[in-house]
MARGU-911960 format. One record per residue (C-alpha): residue in one letter; x, y, z. Coordinates in steps of 0.1 Angstrom, whole numbers, plus 5000, padded with zeros to 4 digits. Last residue first. Example, Ala and Ser with C-alpha at 12.3 -4.5 7.8 and 13.67 -1.06 7.14 Angstrom:
2
s513749895071/a512349555078/
***
This chain:
1135
k376007060732/l376407310759/g378707610767/p381307630793/t382807340805/p382707310845/n386207290861/s389007010864/s388106800835/p388407110812/s392107090818/y393707390795/l396907260787/l399907380765/s401407680785/s400207530815/a402507230809/s405107490821/f408907440812/s411007690829/s414207510824/n417807610834/n416407670867/s417807340882/k417207280919/s415207020918/y413006960946/l409807100942/s409907050907/q407807280886/m404607200866/q402607480869/m398707410866/a397107760856/p393807730872/k390907730842/s388007920852/s385507870823/s382007970834/t379007770834/a376107790806/q372707690816/i369907580793/g366407720800/s365507720766/s365408110762/n368908120779/n369908090814/n373208250819/e371908500847/k369908230865/a372808000867/d374608270889/i378308270877/t380808040889/a384408200886/s385008240923/g383907910935/k386207720911/l388907930919/l388407850959/v387807460955/d390707470936/v392907580964/k392507280986/a392707040956/y396007220942/e398007020965/e396506700956/r396506750918/e400006890921/h401706590935/k400506340910/i401606580883/e404406670899/k406206310893/l405406370852/m406806730856/a410206600875/a410506280850/v410306560821/d412606790840/k415406540841/m414606440807/n415806780794/p412906990780/r412207060746/e412807390730/d416307320721/p415307060701/c412607250678/s409807030665/n408307050702/v408006650708/c408306670742/l406507000754/l403506810735/a404406520759/v404406730790/g401306880779/l399506530775/a400806440810/q398706730822/m395706620801/m396106220815/e396406380851/e393106590847/i391406260833/e392406100865/s391106370887/e387606340863/p387105980874/r387805710846/s385405660817/l387305840794/l390505600797/s389305310772/p388505580746/d392205660746/l392706000750/v392706220717/e388906380725/i390606560755/g392106790734/g395506870726/r394707110697/k393406830678/q395506900648/r398106890672/v397206530683/w397006460646/d400606570638/v402206430669/i400406080660/h401406100626/l398706160599/g397605910574/d394706130562/p392806000594/i394205830622/t392905480621/p395505320604/d398105450630/i401705560623/p403005660659/q400505360671/k397405460687/g396305400724/t395805810730/l397605860762/v400205560758/e401205650722/l401106020728/v403705910758/v405605720735/v406006000710/g407206230738/y409705950744/s411105980711/y411506360710/v413106340745/d415706040728/s416606330702/k417006600727/e420106400739/t421606500710/i422106370673/k422006630644/m421806430611/m419806690596/y417206490583/g416106170608/y417706310636/e416506670632/p412906560630/a413006310657/i412805940649/y409705760666/g407605710637/y410005470619/s412305340645/g415805450652/a419505520637/v419905730608/t423805690608/n426305970592/s426006150624/s426206480638/r427106700667/a426906480696/f428706200673/d431606440667/g434106210686/d432305970710/d431306230735/v427506200739/l428005800745/k426205600719/a423105360719/l422205190690/g422204820703/f421104950740/d417704740734/a416004800769/i414205040791/y412804870819/p409104990832/e407504830866/f404304620858/e404704420889/l406204120869/g408104340848/i407204550814/l410004610788/i410304950771/n411704900738/n408904820723/a407305140732/k410205330713/i413305480724/d416105390698/r418505650701/h419705550736/v422005870740/i424505840771/p426006080791/p429606050795/v429306010825/c426205890834/d423806070860/h422106310833/h421206160801/l421305780812/y419505850842/a417006080828/l416205780805/g415505570835/q413405840854/a411205890820/a410805490818/g409605510856/l407405760849/l405705640817/i405105300834/q403705450867/y401405660848/r400205380824/l399605140857/e397705430870/w395605490839/e394505150838/l395604920809/a392404790790/n390804470803/g390704160780/t393404130753/r396704270749/e398204330714/h398304740713/l398904880743/l400404570764/s402704470733/g403904780729/l404704830767/s406904550763/g406404170777/n404904100807/p407003830816/m410204040815/y413403820811/d416303940830/y419304000803/m421703810782/l423403940752/l424903710725/r427503750697/t428003510671/n430703460641/r434203460658/n432503330690/w430503530719/c429203550755/c427703830772/g426503890810/l423403950831/f422404290819/r419404430842/v417204610820/i417104990831/n414405130853/k416105010887/h419305170873/r423005030870/i424905180839/t428505150826/g428704800815/l425304830797/t427105090775/k430204900765/v428004590763/e425604780740/a428404940716/s430804660712/f427804440706/s426304690681/d429304630655/r427704890630/v424704780608/g425904790570/s428105020554/k425305290540/d424305350577/d421205220594/n417505240594/c415004980610/g412204830590/n413104480596/s415304370570/p418204320589/a421804470577/i424604200578/t427904350579/a428304300620/p426204010623/w422904100639/l422904020677/k421403760692/k419803860723/v419103630751/a416103660775/i416503470809/v414203200826/e415503030856/g414402670862/n417602540870/d418102410835/m417702740820/d414602830801/a415903070771/r413303320755/y414903460726/v415403810712/v416603900675/g419204150668/s420104530670/c417404690650/g414804480672/k413304140666/g411004010697/i409703710715/v411803400695/n411403080717/s409902870684/d412603000662/v415302830678/l417902960705/c417102790735/k419802520731/l422702780728/i421702890764/q422202590780/e425602520762/v426602860773/s426302730810/f424002820836/n424202950874/l424903310870/k426203530895/q426103870878/f428404020849/p429203730834/t431903700805/f431603380785/q433803310754/w432903070730/p435202850708/w434902830671/s433902560652/d431002450678/g428102560656/l425802850665/e426603080636/s426602800610/d425003020583/d428203140570/d429202810559/r432102850538/i434302990568/t433202640588/r434102430560/r437602600554/a438002550592/r437502220595/i439802110565/i442302340585/a442002150619/i441901790604/t445201910587/g446902010617/m445701730641/i448501520632/v451201760634/m449801900664/a450101560680/v453601510673/t454401870686/l452601780717/t455001540730/i457701780726/l456002050737/l455101850771/a458201980793/v457802330779/a454302380787/l455202220826/k457602490828/l455102760818/r452402630840/r455102670871/s455902990863/r452603110859/r451403000892/i454403190908/e453503500890/i449803500903/e451103430939/t453303730938/r450403940925/s448003840952/p445403590946/g441703700953/a440403780988/r438303531007/g434703581016/d433503310998/s431703570972/g435103680963/l436704020974/f438404210949/c441504370953/s443504150928/d443004330897/r443504660917/s446704570932/t448304560963/p447404770993/c443804760977/l442405001003/g444805101034/e445305471017/n441905531010/g442305890992/a441205760955/l438005530957/n435905740937/a438505870918/q439405530907/p435905500887/l434105250898/q433404970874/r434604680890/f433004780922/l429604820906/k429804480889/n430504280920/d433504140939/p433404350972/l436504570974/y439404450996/g441104591028/e440904931040/f438705221043/n440405551057/n438405821040/y439106041008/s436905860983/l433905630990/n431605780962/l428605530947/s426505580920/v424005330903/l423505150936/n420304880933/d422404580944/l423504700976/a424704370989/a428004440988/l428204781007/p428404631040/a431704431031/l433604781026/d436404761050/g437104961081/e437505311086/l435605661080/k437205981084/n434806191059/h435706311025/s433206061005/i430105891022/d428205930988/l425505680984/i423005690952/s420405440944/l419405290973/k416605020971/s418304770990/l419404931020/a419604641041/s423304631037/i423504951057/q422904741088/p426404611085/p427304971100/i430105111080/p433305161100/g434105411127/t434305811118/l432406111103/g433806441100/n431906561073/c432306611036/s429906331024/l427006211040/n424506171010/l421905901010/a419905910976/i417005800958/e415805490974/l415505531012/a412005371015/e413505081038/i414705311066/r416005061087/g419605081076/l419605421091/e419705281128/l423405171122/p423905501127/i427205641107/g429505751135/g430406041152/t431106371138/l428806631116/k430506941105/n428406991073/s429106961039/s426706641030/l423506591050/d421206481022/l418506241029/l416306111003/q413705871000/l412505931037/s408805761043/s409805591076/c411105871092/l411905671122/a415405611114/l416005981117/a416005901153/s419605781152/p420506121153/i423606221133/s426106331156/g427006661164/s427406991141/l425707161116/s427507421096/n425607431066/k425907301029/s423306991028/l420407021048/i418206801025/l415606611039/k413206431014/n410306171019/l408806321055/s405506151063/v406706001095/l408206341110/r408706211142/g412506171137/l412606521132/s412706521171/a416306451171/p417206791160/i420206811138/q422906941161/g424007331159/d424707541131/f422707671102/q424507901075/n422807831048/f423107641015/s420407351022/a417407401044/d415107151021/l412306991043/v410106811018/q407006561030/l405606761060/g402306631073/s403306591111/l404706921115/s404906951150/s409006821143/l409507151131/s409207291164/n412707181175/p414007471153/l416807441133/p420007611151/g421307931142/q421508091108/l419708161076/i421908321049/n419708191019/n420207950992/s418007681006/l414407781027/d412307551009/i409207391033/m406807161016/q403906961035/l402607221059/e399107211076/t400507231111/c401607581105/g402207641142/g405607491140/i407007791122/e406607971157/y410107861165/p411308121146/v414008021118/v417008231127/g418608551114/s419008601076/l417108601043/r419308701011/n416808510986/s417208170967/s414407980984/l411608121005/d409207860993/l406207761018/f403707531006/n400507401028/l399807711049/r396107661065/k397407751104/l399208041092/s399808211127/g403208071129/i404508331100/e404208611128/r407708491139/p408808691108/i411408521089/g414608741089/g416109041067/i416509021033/i414308961000/r416308930968/n414408740946/n414608370936/g411708180958/l408808400971/r406108110971/l403308110997/r400407840990/v397707791015/l397108171028/s393808221047/t395408301077/c396608651062/n397008831095/g400808671104/i401908821071/e401709161086/p405309081101/p406109191067/i408608991046/s411809201039/g413009471015/s413709340981/i411709200948/d413609130917/n411308850905/s411608520903/i408608370919/l406108600933/l403108370943/l400508420968/k397608190974/a394808160998/l394208541001/s390508541017/q391408751045/l393609011025/r395509181056/f398609031041/l398409211009/g398709551033/p402409431038/p403309581001/i406209330992/s409109520987/g410409720957/t411009540922/l409009340896/s411009220868/n408508920857/h408508560861/s406008520890/l403108780893/d400708500907/l397608650931/a394808400941/q391908470966/l391308860962/d387808920980/t389409240997/c390909400968/r391709720988/s395109550993/l395809570953/s396409970964/s399809870976/p400909850939/i403709590934/s406809770922/g408009850889/e408209620861/l406009390842/q407709200811/n405408880815/q405408540826/w403008580855/a399908810855/f397508620872/f394808800893/v391908590906/t389308710932/l388409060922/k385409200936/s386809530950/l388209610918/m389709960929/g392809850936/l393309810900/e393810180900/p397210110911/p398210010874/i400609730874/l403609900856/g405209860821/s405209550802/i402909280787/q404409050765/n402008740776/t402208430796/d399708530824/l397108790818/q394408610837/l391708890854/q388908720874/l386108870895/l385609200875/n382209370886/s383709700888/a385009700852/n386010080857/s389309970870/l390009830836/t390710200825/s394510160840/p395110000809/i397809680814/s400509800792/g401909700760/s401809330746/v399809070738/n401708750725/n398908510736/n399008250767/s396708370790/i394008630778/m391408600802/f388708850814/e386008720839/q383208930854/l382409200831/e379009360840/s380509770834/l382209680803/s383510030795/g386609940810/l387209730782/s387610010759/l390910020766/p391709750746/i394509530754/t397409600732/g398609430701/s398909040698/l396808760696/s398408400690/n395708210710/l395707980741/s393308240758/l390608430743/d388208410775/i385608690777/n382808610804/i380208900817/l379609080784/k376209320786/s377909610771/c379209470743/n380309810727/g383709730740/i384509480719/e384809730692/e388509800703/p389009480688/i391609240703/s394609240680/g395709010654/v395608640652/l393508370662/s394608000661/n392607840685/q392407760721/w390408010736/l387408150716/f384708190745/l382608520746/s379608500772/e377308810778/l376308930743/k373309140741/e374909430724/l376509220697/k377509470672/g380909480688/i381509150676/q381809340640/p385409370649/p386109030635/i388608830654/s391408800635/g392108510614/s392108130622/l389907910639/s391007550647/n388907470674/e389207470711/y386707740719/l383607870696/y381307940723/l379308250719/n376608310744/v374008600743/l373108660704/e369908860700/s371609090672/c373208810653/n374009060624/g377809070641/i377908680631/e378408830597/p382108890602/p382508510595/i384908380617/e388008240601/g388607910588/s388807610609/l386107420625/m387407080639/t385407030670/t385707150705/y383407390707/i380307490685/s377707650709/l375907930694/t373308050715/q370808370712/l370008310677/k366708530669/s368508730637/l369908410624/k370608560591/g374208590600/l374608210604/s374408230565/a378108310567/p378807960574/l381607860598/s384507700582/g385307350577/s384707040600/v382106890621/r383906640644/t381706650674/d382306790708/a379807110701/l377307120679/g374807360697/l372507570677/v370307770701/t367908030693/l366307920657/n363508120644/s364808170611/c365907820602/d366907910566/g370508000579/i370807620585/e370707600548/d374607660547/p375507310555/i377807300587/r380907110573/g381406730575/v381606500604/i379306360630/d381406090644/k381906220682/n378406280689/g378506530718/g376606790700/a373606730682/r371407060698/l369007230673/v366607460696/q364107730678/l362807510648/l359607710629/s361307770595/l362107360595/n363407350556/g367007420566/l367007060581/d367306940549/a370807030547/p371506690566/i374106750596/t376706460584/g377506110593/s377605980627/l375705950658/l376805780690/n374605990715/d375306280733/y373206540720/i369806450699/e367706760707/i365506870681/k363207150691/r360407350672/l359407110649/s356507190631/t357807110593/c358406770603/n359406690563/g363406810573/l363206510597/e363306270568/v367406360562/p367406100591/i370806190616/k372805930606/g373405580625/t373905530661/l371905600691/q373505550729/n371405770748/s372106130763/s369706300741/l366406200721/v364506480724/l362106560696/d359706870703/q357107010679/l355706700659/y352506810639/q353606650607/l354806310622/r355606130589/g359606210591/i359605960626/s359605710600/a363205770594/p363705570626/i366605700648/s369405420648/d370405140672/v370205190707/l368305350737/s369805370772/n367805670786/s368606010793/g366206140767/l363306000755/t360906280750/i358506250718/t356306560717/t353706650693/l352406320682/q348806290666/s350206040640/c350905790657/y352205600625/g355905710627/i356305530661/d356205230641/l359705170635/p360205110676/i363105340689/t365605040700/g366304860734/t366604990767/l364805250784/n366705320818/a363705570833/d365705920825/y362806030803/i359505860790/v357806130777/l355006040748/r352806350741/k350006340715/l348905960717/s345405950700/q346405670677/f347805460704/a347705130686/s350905240665/l352905190695/n353104810693/a356504720702/p356204890738/l359605080744/p362204830760/l362304790797/q364504850822/l362005080840/p364105310866/v361905590878/s363105940866/q360306050842/i356905880830/n354706090808/i352705890789/e349706130772/t346906130747/v345505780760/y342005740748/g338805770771/q336805990750/p337306290770/s340906210761/c343306020783/t346506120804/i348505830819/y351705910845/t349505710873/w346405520862/n343405690866/c342605670822/p343805340818/t340805230808/s338304930817/d340104850847/l340904480853/s344404480843/n345204740872/w347605000870/n347105160907/s350704980920/f352805150889/s354505400917/s355905070933/h358205040907/l358504690892/t361904550888/p362304290864/s360004510838/s357604310819/h354704440839/i355004760825/w354604650790/s351504370799/f349804670817/l350004900788/i349104690760/s346004580782/s345104940789/e345405030753/h343104750743/n340704850770/p340705220757/a340005040723/a337104840733/f334705110736/t334905240704/a334704870688/a331604810706/s329805150695/f331005070657/f329704730659/f326304860677/f326205120652/f327104900618/f324404630629/f322104910635/f322005060602/f322604730582/s319204630601/i317704960588/f318904910555/f317604560551/s314104670565/s313704980539/s314404680513/q311904470525/r309004740527/s310104830490/s309904490478/p306704450496/m305404740478/s306204700445/m304104360441/
***
């Protein structure tokens, strides 16, 4: 009985064995088919299937022969490697099915969606490379399960959330690259567990915060640490000194503070040290000298003090040193001469003193030497001529003395030499002009004498030549005509004599010529007409004679022609009307005769000034002049002009007019400008207004006002009629008296009936208006309120004729508004008289047009043009949809600056606005800016107002420090407020903004950020590099404006000039910038670190914000003193 049972049992086990074998085999051979179906379905869900996937066939039993796929000998997928192929797909949702997958590389393929959570179950993974895609959401914590993972590359996506602490469990990790995402939180201390980690790059995640954990020092194999462009803060941990294999430390543009730890000197393999744009303090540790392999040292834009350590000379491999924009002092180390590999040494904008050491000449590979804006004194060492590879030498704004060494002519590769603003003497070495690569030579504001050497014609590479404000004598050499690339020629404020050579017409690229303030003689050469791209020609304050060349009319790009203070004669050429771009024409103080050419009325662009004063012009004002509707300044005084002034009636934009000392006669046009014109601007015209000033205005119907005799007759008749009716009226007055008294008492008791009919209205229009007071009063209801200011509430008023105006009802003189505005202790002052007095004296295209005013005993109303786009504040902070483009923001800032400059510099006496803010800059239909709300404006010469005031006027967040606390008020208070507005425009944040950490004021926040690019409005960061550069320069201007010391702020004229120069300077530097960039580029092979990451040079050309037209030298503000423009050049370092 037992045998059958045993045989039956054996049969069962054999059957089970074969069943298991066949089932396992089937599963084994089915798995690859399952992987192929997943891959096939995944790739065919792409909206645009790339041709390289053509051999992916669903009928194949395995995907092993497909492109981008690698399999094991058993037929399992071990590698997916797809690079630079547009997929537009999310990752497969069931990645866990690929149990043998070791390498997942899908790079630059426009992957979308999230990283699947089940990626952590692909237990064999050693490499995950998903960089340069469009992945979103967080990094799955399940990645921490991958014990064999060596490379994790998720850079350049849109990943959010925190860095998973679980990454600390992936003990095989050698590379983590998660830079350029949207990650937040802190750097996990658990990463210190990764003893094999070689590369950690988490930069470009602007929301990563907190301190760098000390545990990073436990990653003993780390070669690259990149945390740049984040918000990590605190000090550098001393534990970094334990990273003996570290080659690149890149933590720039963050919030690091504290001192550089001396332990950094223990990182003996360090090649690249990038710590710029932080808030590091203290001195540079001398232990830096222990880094014998160091090649790049970038510490610019910090708060470092002390001297440059002499030990730096021990870093024998150094190629690049940039310590600019700190507060370093002491002298330049002599040991620098031992750095034979050094290519860049830049210490601009520090307090370094002493002399330039001659030992620098031993650094024979030096390409860039930038020493500008320090306190360096003494002579320029002749030994620098031994630097045959030198391309850029900047030493401007120092205290250098002596002559320019002729040995510099041996620097055969020199491209840019700027020694401006020193005390250099002697003559210009002729050898400099034999340098065939020299593109930029600036020697402004020295004490250079001698003549311009004729060798200048050999320097055919010159683009910019600026020799202004020296003591150069002799003539302009004719050889200058050989400079075919010359773009900017500034020879102003010297002692040049003789004639302008005809050969200057050969400089066909010239855009700027400034020959002013010399002793030049003879006629202006006709060859100037060959300069088709010329934009500015200033030959004022010379001794030129002869006629103005009619050929100048060929200069269609010319926008400023300034020939004043010469001895030019003859008539004004009518051909000048062909200069269609002309904005400013100044021919004053010459010996010109004849009439004003009627053709000048055709220059539509003429908007800044037309000055023909102090000549011998005759005849009438041509009627065509009335077409110059944009003109702001017209001066035709001190001539022999005659006739009437009717052609001037239509010049609505005029803000300054001088007609004095001519032979004009007749009446004045009846408009605001003429009614407020100072008597001195009309003096010397005996036939003008022969009766009285009040009866001299010509009405809009073309008839003159009544004479004084007629007025007296009419008054006499009225008086007789009044006497005749007196008896009759007496009875009526007695009857009405009681009623009037009762109504008056009722009105006095009712203080709230401001708009009632109890008191008569007085109406004073300043423009031709077609509406009545009654129409205005009907609109003063709550539903029409469009804003409130420190001086009143503003209503929109729709008139019966379809016209829309803005009406401001001023606060009563003794009732303080509760709108957050400060005012004096006795209540709000009478802002009605202040604003009417102010508005009645100004006229500018960027100041809101004042239509008129009306008032009664209780209420005072001001009328303006209505601005349909609201205020700058509403555009910035309340606008929905597309953000305001940079070009519009720039034009608004520039226009506002020009309007404020007019108040400060062109009004007599000057006007301080006192409440400049974004809400007081109104925006017109074409987004043109208008300064408004003069309820707090004050004239600078009103008593002691310029010195102090018991009024703290203005708006919270915009008030200058001295204004709010010391009660000291000047135009510089407006400059500060304007600077806050510029910061508001650039950052998109309000002065006191809830999104600014720690409740900081916007000024303090931007300073804390060191004026870095991260403060810009995020909506602007996608703009082209050229626009980003403009924004950064505007930021520099803003920081000048908000200087805590009023005397250190620029005036508004300089501010407007600097802003205007931003656009021009970018175009002008484009030609030179290519040279500067090229000279600074380091061979990428020499900068490769162990991970194949390139670091580039930090060439930063100094952008001098100097006005090309302004003759004011009382301000030497330069945005370069605050700016590094990282967008203009490759940023050194890595993230």
